[in-house]
VMD Tcl script that draws the C-alpha trace (Angstrom):
set ca {
  {99.68 91.00 102.44}
  {99.00 88.90 99.46}
  {98.75 90.02 95.71}
  {95.10 88.95 94.97}
  {93.90 91.21 98.21}
  {96.02 94.31 97.16}
  {94.91 93.72 93.53}
  {91.07 93.77 95.06}
  {91.24 96.93 96.92}
  {92.31 98.58 93.99}
  {89.76 97.63 91.82}
  {87.53 98.45 94.29}
  {89.13 101.72 95.02}
  {88.97 102.55 91.32}
  {85.82 101.63 90.94}
  {84.76 103.84 93.64}
  {86.53 107.01 91.89}
  {84.62 106.45 88.58}
  {82.19 109.03 86.59}
  {79.15 106.04 86.52}
  {80.65 103.65 88.99}
  {81.82 100.97 86.97}
  {84.85 99.27 85.52}
  {85.39 96.36 82.84}
  {87.97 93.69 84.22}
  {89.69 91.57 81.38}
  {92.82 89.03 82.05}
  {94.37 87.74 79.00}
  {98.10 88.16 80.53}
  {97.04 90.82 82.98}
  {94.17 92.19 84.80}
  {93.01 95.34 82.95}
  {91.00 97.59 84.84}
  {89.21 99.90 82.36}
  {86.68 102.89 83.80}
  {85.62 106.49 82.42}
  {87.74 108.85 84.73}
  {87.26 112.49 84.07}
  {85.10 111.77 80.71}
  {88.34 109.70 79.77}
  {88.59 106.14 79.03}
  {91.95 104.88 81.10}
  {93.08 101.47 81.80}
  {94.85 100.57 84.35}
  {97.19 96.97 84.69}
  {97.52 94.88 87.99}
  {99.51 91.19 87.65}
  {97.91 88.17 88.55}
  {101.31 86.62 90.30}
  {103.42 89.10 90.69}
  {107.37 88.11 91.00}
  {108.21 90.32 93.57}
  {107.92 90.68 97.33}
  {106.94 94.58 97.07}
  {104.26 94.27 95.24}
  {101.86 96.37 97.54}
  {104.91 99.28 97.37}
  {104.62 99.87 93.62}
  {100.92 99.04 93.06}
  {100.97 101.95 94.97}
  {103.11 104.00 93.25}
  {101.53 102.91 90.07}
  {98.12 103.84 91.72}
  {99.25 107.34 92.87}
  {101.11 108.16 89.06}
  {97.25 107.29 87.33}
  {95.24 109.34 90.06}
}
mol new
graphics top color blue
foreach p $ca { graphics top sphere $p radius 0.5 }
foreach p [lrange $ca 0 end-1] q [lrange $ca 1 end] { graphics top cylinder $p $q radius 0.2 }
display resetview
């Protein structure tokens, strides 16, 4: 799966998990998804151009830890 498709899926999932269904997405160097989860503002970083073939597995692992 391509990294852009993986990133879109992760952003869609994070948006659904927020308290108000709103996330802020910024890309200074990495894609930073900011939202309010359980009353606390939290940030999740994604890579726009990953250098590894196992990017999807790494993102899933980080996402499980974030949730």
